[in-house]
LOVOZA-995290 format. One line per field, with one value per atom (N, C-alpha, C, O): residue number from 0; atom name; x, y, z. Coordinates in nm, 4 decimals. Layout:
REM LOVOZA-995290
num = c(NUM_...)
atome = c(CA_...)
x = c(X_...)
y = c(Y_...)
z = c(Z_...)
This chain:
REM LOVOZA-995290
num = c(0_0_0_0_1_1_1_1_2_2_2_2_3_3_3_3_4_4_4_4_5_5_5_5_6_6_6_6_7_7_7_7_8_8_8_8_9_9_9_9_10_10_10_10_11_11_11_11_12_12_12_12_13_13_13_13_14_14_14_14_15_15_15_15_16_16_16_16_17_17_17_17_18_18_18_18_19_19_19_19_20_20_20_20_21_21_21_21_22_22_22_22_23_23_23_23_24_24_24_24_25_25_25_25_26_26_26_26_27_27_27_27_28_28_28_28_29_29_29_29_30_30_30_30_31_31_31_31_32_32_32_32_33_33_33_33_34_34_34_34_35_35_35_35_36_36_36_36_37_37_37_37_38_38_38_38_39_39_39_39_40_40_40_40_41_41_41_41_42_42_42_42_43_43_43_43_44_44_44_44_45_45_45_45_46_46_46_46_47_47_47_47_48_48_48_48_49_49_49_49_50_50_50_50_51_51_51_51_52_52_52_52_53_53_53_53_54_54_54_54_55_55_55_55_56_56_56_56_57_57_57_57_58_58_58_58_59_59_59_59_60_60_60_60_61_61_61_61_62_62_62_62_63_63_63_63_64_64_64_64_65_65_65_65_66_66_66_66_67_67_67_67_68_68_68_68_69_69_69_69_70_70_70_70_71_71_71_71_72_72_72_72_73_73_73_73_74_74_74_74_75_75_75_75_76_76_76_76_77_77_77_77_78_78_78_78_79_79_79_79_80_80_80_80_81_81_81_81_82_82_82_82_83_83_83_83_84_84_84_84_85_85_85_85_86_86_86_86_87_87_87_87_88_88_88_88_89_89_89_89_90_90_90_90_91_91_91_91_92_92_92_92_93_93_93_93_94_94_94_94_95_95_95_95_96_96_96_96_97_97_97_97_98_98_98_98_99_99_99_99_100_100_100_100_101_101_101_101_102_102_102_102_103_103_103_103_104_104_104_104_105_105_105_105_106_106_106_106_107_107_107_107_108_108_108_108_109_109_109_109_110_110_110_110_111_111_111_111_112_112_112_112_113_113_113_113_114_114_114_114_115_115_115_115_116_116_116_116_117_117_117_117_118_118_118_118_119_119_119_119_120_120_120_120_121_121_121_121_122_122_122_122_123_123_123_123_124_124_124_124_125_125_125_125_126_126_126_126_127_127_127_127_128_128_128_128_129_129_129_129_130_130_130_130_131_131_131_131_132_132_132_132_133_133_133_133_134_134_134_134_135_135_135_135_136_136_136_136_137_137_137_137_138_138_138_138_139_139_139_139_140_140_140_140_141_141_141_141_142_142_142_142_143_143_143_143_144_144_144_144_145_145_145_145_146_146_146_146_147_147_147_147_148_148_148_148_149_149_149_149_150_150_150_150_151_151_151_151_152_152_152_152_153_153_153_153_154_154_154_154_155_155_155_155_156_156_156_156_157_157_157_157_158_158_158_158_159_159_159_159_160_160_160_160_161_161_161_161)
atome = c(N_CA_C_O_N_CA_C_O_N_CA_C_O_N_CA_C_O_N_CA_C_O_N_CA_C_O_N_CA_C_O_N_CA_C_O_N_CA_C_O_N_CA_C_O_N_CA_C_O_N_CA_C_O_N_CA_C_O_N_CA_C_O_N_CA_C_O_N_CA_C_O_N_CA_C_O_N_CA_C_O_N_CA_C_O_N_CA_C_O_N_CA_C_O_N_CA_C_O_N_CA_C_O_N_CA_C_O_N_CA_C_O_N_CA_C_O_N_CA_C_O_N_CA_C_O_N_CA_C_O_N_CA_C_O_N_CA_C_O_N_CA_C_O_N_CA_C_O_N_CA_C_O_N_CA_C_O_N_CA_C_O_N_CA_C_O_N_CA_C_O_N_CA_C_O_N_CA_C_O_N_CA_C_O_N_CA_C_O_N_CA_C_O_N_CA_C_O_N_CA_C_O_N_CA_C_O_N_CA_C_O_N_CA_C_O_N_CA_C_O_N_CA_C_O_N_CA_C_O_N_CA_C_O_N_CA_C_O_N_CA_C_O_N_CA_C_O_N_CA_C_O_N_CA_C_O_N_CA_C_O_N_CA_C_O_N_CA_C_O_N_CA_C_O_N_CA_C_O_N_CA_C_O_N_CA_C_O_N_CA_C_O_N_CA_C_O_N_CA_C_O_N_CA_C_O_N_CA_C_O_N_CA_C_O_N_CA_C_O_N_CA_C_O_N_CA_C_O_N_CA_C_O_N_CA_C_O_N_CA_C_O_N_CA_C_O_N_CA_C_O_N_CA_C_O_N_CA_C_O_N_CA_C_O_N_CA_C_O_N_CA_C_O_N_CA_C_O_N_CA_C_O_N_CA_C_O_N_CA_C_O_N_CA_C_O_N_CA_C_O_N_CA_C_O_N_CA_C_O_N_CA_C_O_N_CA_C_O_N_CA_C_O_N_CA_C_O_N_CA_C_O_N_CA_C_O_N_CA_C_O_N_CA_C_O_N_CA_C_O_N_CA_C_O_N_CA_C_O_N_CA_C_O_N_CA_C_O_N_CA_C_O_N_CA_C_O_N_CA_C_O_N_CA_C_O_N_CA_C_O_N_CA_C_O_N_CA_C_O_N_CA_C_O_N_CA_C_O_N_CA_C_O_N_CA_C_O_N_CA_C_O_N_CA_C_O_N_CA_C_O_N_CA_C_O_N_CA_C_O_N_CA_C_O_N_CA_C_O_N_CA_C_O_N_CA_C_O_N_CA_C_O_N_CA_C_O_N_CA_C_O_N_CA_C_O_N_CA_C_O_N_CA_C_O_N_CA_C_O_N_CA_C_O_N_CA_C_O_N_CA_C_O_N_CA_C_O_N_CA_C_O_N_CA_C_O_N_CA_C_O_N_CA_C_O_N_CA_C_O_N_CA_C_O_N_CA_C_O_N_CA_C_O_N_CA_C_O_N_CA_C_O_N_CA_C_O_N_CA_C_O_N_CA_C_O_N_CA_C_O_N_CA_C_O_N_CA_C_O_N_CA_C_O_N_CA_C_O_N_CA_C_O_N_CA_C_O_N_CA_C_O_N_CA_C_O_N_CA_C_O_N_CA_C_O_N_CA_C_O_N_CA_C_O_N_CA_C_O)
x = c(-7.3930_-7.2898_-7.3121_-7.4132_-7.2659_-7.3080_-7.2503_-7.1278_-7.3337_-7.2826_-7.3044_-7.3960_-7.2004_-7.2017_-7.3290_-7.3456_-7.4195_-7.5479_-7.5326_-7.6277_-7.4070_-7.3856_-7.2936_-7.2486_-7.2745_-7.1805_-7.2092_-7.1826_-7.2832_-7.3831_-7.3891_-7.3990_-7.3849_-7.4590_-7.5617_-7.5532_-7.6974_-7.7992_-7.9035_-7.9200_-7.9392_-8.0497_-8.1742_-8.2211_-8.2157_-8.3439_-8.4492_-8.4400_-8.5401_-8.6212_-8.8098_-8.8942_-8.8187_-8.9760_-8.9544_-8.8477_-9.0585_-9.0461_-9.1894_-9.3002_-9.1780_-9.2319_-9.1863_-9.0796_-9.2648_-9.2669_-9.1589_-9.0493_-9.2853_-9.2123_-9.1162_-9.0161_-9.1172_-9.0398_-9.0318_-9.1193_-8.8535_-8.8284_-8.7132_-8.6296_-8.7666_-8.6951_-8.5654_-8.5715_-8.4898_-8.3684_-8.2924_-8.2874_-8.2361_-8.1526_-8.0349_-8.0845_-7.8938_-7.8018_-7.7663_-7.7578_-7.7388_-7.7170_-7.6194_-7.6303_-7.4994_-7.4332_-7.4916_-7.5435_-7.4704_-7.4903_-7.3737_-7.3186_-7.3465_-7.2122_-7.2402_-7.1591_-7.2685_-7.3197_-7.4666_-7.5483_-7.4681_-7.6261_-7.6493_-7.7653_-7.5627_-7.5387_-7.5593_-7.5293_-7.6369_-7.6695_-7.6171_-7.6388_-7.5570_-7.4592_-7.5088_-7.5131_-7.5548_-7.6292_-7.5070_-7.4064_-7.5192_-7.4357_-7.5012_-7.4412_-7.6092_-7.6690_-7.7927_-7.8098_-7.9151_-8.0289_-8.0963_-8.0414_-8.2221_-8.2344_-8.3670_-8.4405_-8.3688_-8.5278_-8.4429_-8.3597_-8.5102_-8.4615_-8.6043_-8.7122_-8.5517_-8.7100_-8.6955_-8.5848_-8.8221_-8.8856_-8.9438_-8.9991_-8.9455_-9.0512_-9.1681_-9.1645_-9.3165_-9.4352_-9.4434_-9.5150_-9.3824_-9.4622_-9.3805_-9.3604_-9.2740_-9.1870_-9.2661_-9.3098_-9.2636_-9.2622_-9.2658_-9.1801_-9.3582_-9.3163_-9.1513_-9.0563_-9.1590_-9.0062_-8.9217_-8.8650_-8.8658_-8.7953_-8.7922_-8.6883_-8.9077_-8.8733_-8.8449_-8.7611_-8.8782_-8.7930_-8.6780_-8.6250_-8.6353_-8.5005_-8.4093_-8.2962_-8.4480_-8.3681_-8.3679_-8.2748_-8.4850_-8.4519_-8.3590_-8.2501_-8.3970_-8.2752_-8.1499_-8.0603_-8.1217_-7.9678_-7.9368_-7.8194_-8.0279_-7.9881_-7.9600_-7.8872_-8.0491_-8.0392_-7.9299_-7.8632_-7.8583_-7.7556_-7.6517_-7.5724_-7.6588_-7.5353_-7.5183_-7.4163_-7.6344_-7.6109_-7.5653_-7.4484_-7.6100_-7.5404_-7.4032_-7.3143_-7.3856_-7.1861_-7.1606_-7.0903_-7.1873_-7.1157_-7.1390_-7.0531_-7.2101_-7.2379_-7.2353_-7.2450_-7.2224_-7.2072_-7.2416_-7.1805_-7.3971_-7.4845_-7.4999_-7.4951_-7.5137_-7.5354_-7.6737_-7.7013_-7.7751_-7.8866_-7.9799_-7.9640_-8.1177_-8.1803_-8.3252_-8.3883_-8.3687_-8.5026_-8.6073_-8.6064_-8.6944_-8.7965_-8.9579_-9.0134_-8.9945_-9.1283_-9.2402_-9.2000_-9.3244_-9.4045_-9.5384_-9.5626_-9.6157_-9.7148_-9.8093_-9.8469_-9.8735_-10.0338_-10.1576_-10.1386_-10.2737_-10.3328_-10.3738_-10.3708_-10.4110_-10.4019_-10.5602_-10.5932_-10.6345_-10.7839_-10.7485_-10.8085_-10.6733_-10.5723_-10.5328_-10.4176_-10.6189_-10.5190_-10.4050_-10.3349_-10.4212_-10.3086_-10.1705_-10.0547_-10.2173_-10.0925_-10.0375_-9.9168_-10.1310_-10.0653_-9.9685_-9.8898_-10.0214_-10.0021_-9.8160_-9.7341_-9.8029_-9.7010_-9.5757_-9.4615_-9.6348_-9.5750_-9.5290_-9.4116_-9.5843_-9.5653_-9.4247_-9.3413_-9.4590_-9.3599_-9.2182_-9.1153_-9.2020_-9.1203_-9.0291_-8.9117_-9.1435_-9.0679_-9.0196_-8.9324_-9.0883_-9.0110_-8.8657_-8.7668_-8.8478_-8.6955_-8.6102_-8.5119_-8.6556_-8.5991_-8.5471_-8.4398_-8.6263_-8.6342_-8.5300_-8.4553_-8.5072_-8.4208_-8.3003_-8.2060_-8.2757_-8.1394_-8.1132_-8.0359_-8.1730_-8.1031_-8.0586_-7.9527_-8.1376_-8.1127_-7.9792_-7.8716_-7.9786_-7.8797_-7.7300_-7.6167_-7.7559_-7.6392_-7.6458_-7.6420_-7.6542_-7.6946_-7.6967_-7.6100_-7.8040_-7.8326_-7.9460_-8.0605_-7.8732_-8.0188_-8.1372_-8.1417_-8.2275_-8.3779_-8.4931_-8.5766_-8.4703_-8.6359_-8.7183_-8.6940_-8.8672_-8.9370_-9.0676_-9.0977_-9.1327_-9.1619_-9.3160_-9.3290_-9.4020_-9.5318_-9.5136_-9.4448_-9.5983_-9.5940_-9.6475_-9.6148_-9.7212_-9.7746_-9.6765_-9.6741_-9.5571_-9.4511_-9.3554_-9.3305_-9.3227_-9.2409_-9.3000_-9.2296_-9.4239_-9.4654_-9.4586_-9.4363_-9.4799_-9.4648_-9.2933_-9.2574_-9.2296_-9.1102_-9.0565_-9.0002_-9.0618_-9.0142_-9.1214_-9.0606_-9.2611_-9.3303_-9.3919_-9.4454_-9.3749_-9.4650_-9.5876_-9.6501_-9.6664_-9.7813_-9.8345_-9.8109_-9.9011_-9.9280_-10.0059_-10.0304_-10.0894_-10.1300_-10.0774_-10.1470_-9.9448_-9.8938_-9.8981_-9.9038_-9.8951_-9.8756_-9.7643_-9.6602_-9.7641_-9.6578_-9.5311_-9.4108_-9.5965_-9.5508_-9.4286_-9.3130_-9.5777_-9.4735_-9.3621_-9.2660_-9.3627_-9.2457_-9.1212_-9.0104_-9.2024_-9.0708_-8.9764_-8.8556_-9.0609_-8.9857_-8.9161_-8.8384_-8.9518_-8.8691_-8.7432_-8.6343_-8.7405_-8.6544_-8.5414_-8.4457_-8.6019_-8.4953_-8.4238_-8.3049_-8.5586_-8.4373_-8.3675_-8.2597_-8.4220_-8.3478_-8.1700_-8.0678_-8.1812_-8.0321_-7.9859_-7.8965_-8.0683_-7.9850_-7.9807_-7.8723_-8.1021_-8.0926_-8.1418_-8.1983_-8.1020_-8.1277_-8.2583_-8.3267_-8.2953_-8.4503_-8.4825_-8.4071_-8.6407_-8.7256_-8.6560_-8.6871_-8.6052_-8.5482_-8.6342_-8.7464_-8.6087_-8.7181_-8.6632_-8.5405_-8.7189_-8.8322_-8.9140_-8.8564_-9.0563_-9.1424_-9.0942_-9.1072_-9.0480_-8.9867_-8.8525_-8.8336_-8.7778_-8.6870_-8.7077_-8.7043_-8.7343_-8.7881_-8.8704_-8.8599_-8.9314_-9.0149_-8.8679_-8.8571_-8.7798_-8.6626_-8.5721_-8.5175_-8.5689_-8.4955_-8.5676_-8.5183_-8.6689_-8.7739_-8.7495_-8.6987_-8.7905_-8.7557_-8.6433_-8.6470_-8.5072_-8.3869_-8.3537_-8.2703_-8.4166_-8.4074_-8.4833_-8.4413_-8.6027_-8.6599_-8.6179_-8.6575_-8.5245_-8.4497_-8.3566_-8.3728_-8.2566_-8.1584_-8.1860_-8.1188_-8.3131_-8.3612_-8.4546_-8.5289_-8.4219_-8.4375_-8.3408_-8.3417_-8.2458_-8.0868_-8.0005_-7.9070)
y = c(-8.2259_-8.1344_-7.9930_-7.9650_-7.9223_-7.7716_-7.6792_-7.6778_-7.5900_-7.4880_-7.3615_-7.3206_-7.2799_-7.1398_-7.1145_-7.1667_-7.0475_-7.0176_-6.9514_-6.9499_-6.8674_-6.7900_-6.8505_-6.7901_-6.9528_-7.0668_-7.1968_-7.2401_-7.2496_-7.3747_-7.4402_-7.3802_-7.6012_-7.7042_-7.7231_-7.7554_-7.6952_-7.7125_-7.8414_-7.8577_-7.8903_-8.0575_-7.9933_-7.9680_-7.9734_-7.9471_-8.0875_-8.1266_-8.1349_-8.2375_-8.2349_-8.2295_-8.2410_-8.2395_-8.4008_-8.4547_-8.4694_-8.5816_-8.6793_-8.6255_-8.7752_-8.8650_-9.0370_-9.0529_-9.1312_-9.2692_-9.2995_-9.3483_-9.2291_-9.2874_-9.1677_-9.2048_-9.0508_-8.9794_-8.8341_-8.7662_-8.8378_-8.7458_-8.6680_-8.7114_-8.4953_-8.4256_-8.3926_-8.4284_-8.3522_-8.3247_-8.2000_-8.1988_-8.0974_-8.0207_-7.9671_-7.9445_-7.9519_-7.9317_-7.8169_-7.8111_-7.6849_-7.5632_-7.5288_-7.5531_-7.4526_-7.4047_-7.2312_-7.1435_-7.2312_-7.0638_-7.0159_-7.0537_-6.9372_-6.8268_-6.7060_-6.6438_-6.6567_-6.5376_-6.5267_-6.6162_-6.4197_-6.3817_-6.4857_-6.5257_-6.5343_-6.6169_-6.7256_-6.7983_-6.7711_-6.9296_-6.9856_-6.9380_-7.0755_-7.1499_-7.2720_-7.3181_-7.3583_-7.4506_-7.5296_-7.4835_-7.6941_-7.7573_-7.8935_-7.9494_-7.9387_-8.0725_-8.0371_-7.9600_-8.0888_-8.1414_-8.2619_-8.2994_-8.3212_-8.4339_-8.4684_-8.3949_-8.5484_-8.6835_-8.8148_-8.8628_-8.8600_-9.0186_-9.0999_-9.1017_-9.1659_-9.2545_-9.3713_-9.4253_-9.4399_-9.6021_-9.6424_-9.5646_-9.7606_-9.8410_-9.8283_-9.7944_-9.8644_-9.9048_-9.9883_-10.0147_-10.0910_-10.2636_-10.3064_-10.4156_-10.2797_-10.3530_-10.2943_-10.1819_-10.4199_-10.3835_-10.2465_-10.1762_-10.1844_-10.0423_-10.0551_-9.9797_-10.2149_-10.1542_-10.1902_-10.2667_-10.2072_-10.2231_-10.0607_-10.0088_-10.0024_-9.8629_-9.7835_-9.6949_-9.7895_-9.7323_-9.7608_-9.6862_-9.8495_-9.9030_-9.8413_-9.7999_-9.8381_-9.7847_-9.6244_-9.5564_-9.5680_-9.3753_-9.3973_-9.3400_-9.4847_-9.4568_-9.4809_-9.4209_-9.5930_-9.5994_-9.4705_-9.4360_-9.4107_-9.3281_-9.1457_-9.0545_-9.1605_-9.0254_-9.0647_-8.9617_-9.1735_-9.1594_-9.1324_-9.0383_-9.2169_-9.1609_-9.0329_-8.9845_-8.9309_-8.8257_-8.7462_-8.7103_-8.7144_-8.6857_-8.7374_-8.6586_-8.8165_-8.8761_-8.7896_-8.7018_-8.7575_-8.7154_-8.5864_-8.5176_-8.5462_-8.3723_-8.2966_-8.1744_-8.3753_-8.3103_-8.2083_-8.1130_-8.2425_-8.0864_-8.0974_-8.1864_-8.0084_-7.9532_-7.8940_-7.8614_-7.8865_-7.8673_-7.8723_-7.8302_-7.9345_-7.9895_-7.9584_-7.9590_-7.9235_-7.9120_-7.9719_-8.0014_-7.9893_-8.0847_-8.0116_-7.9395_-8.0293_-8.0363_-8.0670_-8.1470_-8.0282_-8.0958_-8.1671_-8.1389_-8.2729_-8.3288_-8.2470_-8.2047_-8.1993_-8.1443_-8.2258_-8.3473_-8.1855_-8.2514_-8.2891_-8.2077_-8.4298_-8.4606_-8.5349_-8.6197_-8.5039_-8.5710_-8.7627_-8.8634_-8.7502_-8.9238_-9.0007_-8.9842_-9.0845_-9.1220_-9.2378_-9.2900_-9.2578_-9.3654_-9.2955_-9.3298_-9.1893_-9.1391_-9.0613_-9.0371_-9.0099_-8.9023_-9.0266_-9.0010_-9.1667_-9.2562_-9.2734_-9.2531_-9.3265_-9.3115_-9.2255_-9.2657_-9.0645_-8.9740_-8.9620_-8.9269_-8.9796_-8.9703_-9.1065_-9.1165_-9.1855_-9.3368_-9.2845_-9.3323_-9.1767_-9.1800_-9.0339_-9.0007_-8.9696_-8.8617_-8.9157_-8.8646_-9.0344_-9.0966_-9.1384_-9.0905_-9.2096_-9.2345_-9.1296_-9.1246_-9.0246_-8.8986_-8.8142_-8.7540_-8.8206_-8.7739_-8.8576_-8.7916_-8.9842_-9.0617_-9.0657_-9.0777_-9.0545_-9.0166_-8.9379_-8.9748_-8.7988_-8.6817_-8.6703_-8.6120_-8.7260_-8.7290_-8.8283_-8.7758_-8.9726_-9.0202_-8.9454_-8.9739_-8.8667_-8.7908_-8.6586_-8.5578_-8.6350_-8.5190_-8.3887_-8.3019_-8.3825_-8.2652_-8.1870_-8.2206_-8.0705_-7.9826_-7.9707_-7.9439_-7.9940_-8.0752_-7.9239_-7.8871_-7.8846_-7.7821_-7.8351_-7.9386_-7.7842_-7.8512_-7.7303_-7.6464_-7.7240_-7.5738_-7.6586_-7.7619_-7.5771_-7.5989_-7.5291_-7.4306_-7.6108_-7.5624_-7.4122_-7.3371_-7.3602_-7.2201_-7.1474_-7.0259_-7.2305_-7.1521_-7.1150_-7.0042_-7.2218_-7.2199_-7.1031_-7.0149_-7.1208_-7.0431_-6.8796_-6.7817_-6.8506_-6.7185_-6.6647_-6.5543_-6.7441_-6.7364_-6.6815_-6.5729_-6.7447_-6.7392_-6.6183_-6.5234_-6.5799_-6.5264_-6.3962_-6.2923_-6.4235_-6.3166_-6.3704_-6.3338_-6.4464_-6.4836_-6.6543_-6.7519_-6.6532_-6.8143_-6.8662_-6.9819_-6.7973_-6.9219_-6.8756_-6.8503_-6.8736_-6.8735_-7.0030_-7.0923_-7.0238_-7.1401_-7.2062_-7.1534_-7.3099_-7.3847_-7.3257_-7.3244_-7.2811_-7.2170_-7.0544_-7.0128_-7.0164_-6.8883_-6.9044_-6.8299_-7.0094_-7.0665_-7.1012_-7.0958_-7.1633_-7.2380_-7.0910_-7.0798_-7.0165_-6.8819_-6.8039_-6.7110_-6.8511_-6.7162_-6.8295_-6.7764_-6.9544_-7.0411_-6.9605_-6.8905_-7.0067_-6.9480_-6.8365_-6.8057_-6.7634_-6.5788_-6.5873_-6.5304_-6.6544_-6.6519_-6.7061_-6.6624_-6.7880_-6.9145_-6.8609_-6.9152_-6.7326_-6.7777_-6.8688_-6.8794_-6.9630_-7.0793_-6.9827_-6.8739_-7.0586_-7.0624_-7.0745_-7.0104_-7.1753_-7.2587_-7.2985_-7.3170_-7.3146_-7.3592_-7.5058_-7.5977_-7.5353_-7.6812_-7.7860_-7.7684_-7.8991_-8.0339_-8.1246_-8.1195_-8.2372_-8.2548_-8.1335_-8.0417_-8.1602_-8.0984_-8.1091_-8.0172_-8.2175_-8.2612_-8.1851_-8.1076_-8.2397_-8.1318_-7.9971_-7.9473_-7.9173_-7.8025_-7.7480_-7.6257_-7.7901_-7.8188_-7.8068_-7.7291_-7.9006_-7.9289_-7.7983_-7.7367_-7.7715_-7.5985_-7.5091_-7.4534_-7.5047_-7.4067_-7.4361_-7.3689_-7.5324_-7.5876_-7.5486_-7.5248_-7.5626_-7.5049_-7.3783_-7.3376_-7.2934_-7.1442_-7.0868_-6.9950_-7.1758_-7.1409_-7.1571_-7.0871_-7.2675_-7.3376_-7.2086_-7.1232_-7.1918_-7.0703_-6.9947_-6.9595_-6.9261_-6.7661_-6.7849_-6.7045_-6.9096_-6.9230_-6.9491_-6.8983_-7.0202_-6.9907_-6.8924_-6.8945)
z = c(5.8817_5.7689_5.7609_5.6964_5.7942_5.8389_5.7444_5.7322_5.6655_5.5366_5.5664_5.6378_5.4995_5.4765_5.4148_5.3045_5.4612_5.3713_5.2757_5.1976_5.2390_5.1684_5.0659_4.9686_5.0917_4.9540_5.0267_5.1389_4.9040_4.9376_4.8396_4.7326_4.8408_4.6903_4.7730_4.8914_4.6870_4.7000_4.5943_4.4734_4.6824_4.5723_4.6117_4.7226_4.4939_4.4755_4.3919_4.2756_4.4976_4.4632_4.4565_4.5459_4.3215_4.2995_4.3270_4.2979_4.3822_4.4502_4.3651_4.3653_4.3190_4.2557_4.1924_4.1331_4.2116_4.2315_4.0618_4.0342_3.9801_3.8056_3.7802_3.7189_3.8059_3.7863_3.9176_3.9713_3.9292_4.0288_3.9234_3.8442_3.9776_3.9254_4.0092_4.1268_3.9828_4.0866_3.9884_3.8654_4.0837_4.0130_4.1493_4.2596_4.1310_4.2037_4.1154_3.9927_4.2511_4.2217_4.3336_4.4537_4.2527_4.3654_4.4195_4.3504_4.5107_4.5368_4.5965_4.6999_4.5266_4.5881_4.6455_4.5769_4.6862_4.7800_4.6911_4.6694_4.6589_4.5514_4.4444_4.4345_4.3661_4.2608_4.2663_4.3610_4.1255_4.1629_4.0310_3.9195_4.0553_3.9205_3.9150_4.0291_3.8227_3.7692_3.7523_3.6983_3.8162_3.7880_3.7228_3.6310_3.7660_3.7064_3.7339_3.8283_3.6523_3.6637_3.5739_3.4703_3.6223_3.5153_3.6016_3.6674_3.5874_3.6477_3.6473_3.5702_3.7899_3.8162_3.7899_3.8491_3.6722_3.6236_3.6621_3.6626_3.7071_3.7374_3.6437_3.5659_3.6294_3.5592_3.6356_3.7539_3.5488_3.6245_3.6446_3.7412_3.5762_3.5679_3.6175_3.5644_3.7366_3.8244_3.9769_4.0014_4.0645_4.2184_4.2528_4.1993_4.3419_4.4066_4.4774_4.4568_4.5930_4.6752_4.5473_4.6253_4.4414_4.3545_4.2896_4.2488_4.2891_4.2056_4.3518_4.3350_4.4479_4.5543_4.6061_4.6884_4.5734_4.5877_4.4647_4.4899_4.3669_4.2378_4.2524_4.2094_4.3197_4.3681_4.4792_4.4784_4.5860_4.6607_4.6351_4.6945_4.5218_4.4986_4.3865_4.3735_4.3180_4.2586_4.3115_4.2723_4.4042_4.4886_4.5625_4.5715_4.6345_4.7252_4.6060_4.6098_4.5079_4.4032_4.3929_4.4418_4.3131_4.3294_4.4682_4.4549_4.5734_4.6669_4.6775_4.7097_4.6625_4.6873_4.5894_4.6394_4.4307_4.3646_4.3617_4.3067_4.3955_4.4298_4.5592_4.5703_4.6458_4.7753_4.8219_4.8701_4.7978_4.8788_5.0356_5.1206_5.0320_5.2115_5.2633_5.3787_5.1194_5.1523_5.0705_4.9559_5.1206_4.9979_5.0271_5.1328_4.8687_4.9199_4.8537_4.7342_4.9286_4.8752_4.8368_4.9198_4.7580_4.7344_4.8712_4.9557_4.8832_5.0275_4.9245_4.8071_5.0200_4.9769_4.9640_5.0733_4.8631_4.9103_4.8863_4.8812_4.8714_4.8857_4.7189_4.6267_4.7088_4.5625_4.5469_4.6299_4.4574_4.4407_4.4098_4.4473_4.3589_4.3184_4.4505_4.4907_4.5230_4.6557_4.6515_4.7383_4.4808_4.4433_4.3895_4.4134_4.3112_4.3272_4.4185_4.4202_4.5122_4.6531_4.7722_4.8633_4.7167_4.7870_4.7930_4.8826_4.6311_4.5986_4.5662_4.5439_4.5693_4.5803_4.7429_4.7554_4.8386_4.9862_5.0273_5.1172_4.9133_4.9530_4.8804_4.9281_4.7529_4.7366_4.7950_4.7792_4.8671_4.9623_5.0851_5.1554_5.1095_5.2506_5.1833_5.2388_5.0876_5.0280_5.0358_5.1097_4.9418_4.9259_5.0781_5.0819_5.1786_5.2993_5.3678_5.4400_5.3631_5.4591_5.4117_5.4899_5.2484_5.1788_5.2678_5.3563_5.2712_5.2753_5.4159_5.4394_5.5221_5.6731_5.6596_5.6882_5.6169_5.6277_5.5609_5.5998_5.4761_5.4325_5.5207_5.4501_5.6482_5.7170_5.6269_5.6363_5.5381_5.4653_5.5448_5.5747_5.5683_5.5782_5.4926_5.3726_5.5708_5.4673_5.4548_5.5373_5.3700_5.3513_5.3089_5.2468_5.3244_5.2601_5.2053_5.2902_5.0843_5.0073_4.9476_4.8819_4.9956_4.9319_4.7899_4.7634_4.7003_4.5602_4.5756_4.4837_4.6737_4.6669_4.7076_4.6885_4.7858_4.8635_4.7191_4.6716_4.6815_4.5302_4.4179_4.3687_4.3939_4.2913_4.3848_4.3136_4.5579_4.5667_4.5543_4.5133_4.5883_4.5717_4.4513_4.4647_4.3052_4.1606_4.1523_4.1029_4.1808_4.0885_4.1993_4.1605_4.2996_4.3846_4.3709_4.4705_4.2930_4.2652_4.3005_4.2292_4.4134_4.4338_4.3809_4.4148_4.2612_4.1654_4.0115_3.9132_4.0237_3.8558_3.8249_3.9094_3.6793_3.6000_3.5889_3.6279_3.5444_3.5254_3.4289_3.4551_3.3172_3.2048_3.3087_3.3013_3.4049_3.4630_3.5170_3.4982_3.5945_3.6423_3.6152_3.6686_3.4524_3.3831_3.3191_3.2984_3.3052_3.2288_3.3383_3.3161_3.4655_3.5940_3.6006_3.6225_3.5877_3.6307_3.5398_3.5732_3.3897_3.2769_3.3104_3.3021_3.3646_3.3896_3.5077_3.5250_3.5890_3.7177_3.6855_3.7385_3.6059_3.6056_3.4586_3.3939_3.4096_3.3011_3.2026_3.1451_3.1547_3.0415_2.9116_2.9008_2.8429_2.6849_2.6611_2.5813_2.7474_2.7194_2.8441_2.9396_2.8347_2.9416_3.0051_2.9293_3.0748_3.1209_3.1081_3.1555_3.0521_3.0342_3.0851_3.0770_3.1535_3.1558_3.2564_3.3148_3.2583_3.3529_3.5233_3.6041_3.5467_3.6631_3.7232_3.8169_3.6329_3.6555_3.6746_3.7871_3.5481_3.5917_3.6972_3.7063_3.7611_3.8804_3.9997_4.0945_3.9581_4.1046_4.0894_4.1809_3.9584_3.9529_4.0498_4.1478_4.0153_4.1261_4.2708_4.3606_4.2678_4.4002_4.5289_4.6496_4.3784_4.4693_4.4713_4.5522_4.3789_4.3343_4.5005_4.5709_4.5262_4.6294_4.7714_4.8646_4.7796_4.8670_4.8639_4.9511_4.7628_4.7982_4.8534_4.9503_4.8124_4.8773_5.0222_5.0784_5.0526_5.1829_5.2540_5.3661_5.2225_5.3350_5.3377_5.4176)
C-alpha cells in the first residue's frame, strides 16, 4: 500500500515483550492529528511464544482497524541486559512481520534519532521528549504510560521523515 506522504496514517511502535507502546496519527499536510495511543501488554508468567502470539494478534487487529500506511519502529540498541535485548528483539520480529504482511512502509529509528528529531539534542532525557510530544501534539498532559509516550515520539519522528 503506498501513501501520499503529505496525507497518511502513521503507526508508531515502541517494541517490548511485556509492554509494546503504540500510537496512531494522521498526517494531514504539516499537521499531526492524534487518532489513538496506548500499549499492548502481555503477562510475564506465560510462555514467550504465547506472549508473542498475543502481540501479533493485538497488532494485526490495530492495523486492520486504523489502516496505517506507514509504521515507525524503534531500532534495538545495545543493551547491558541480554535477556531484555533478546525479548525486545523477538517482539520487534513480530512487529516487523505484522508490518510486512500488512504491506506497510516501515521506517526504523534509533533512540538518538528520535531525540534529535523532537528536541534537536541527542542526549535529551525522557521528560524532555515527553514534554515535546505534549507540545507538538497539543496535548493537555504528558501521555501515559511511558511506552505509549515513546511510541508517540517515534510516530512524530516518522511523520517528520516522510
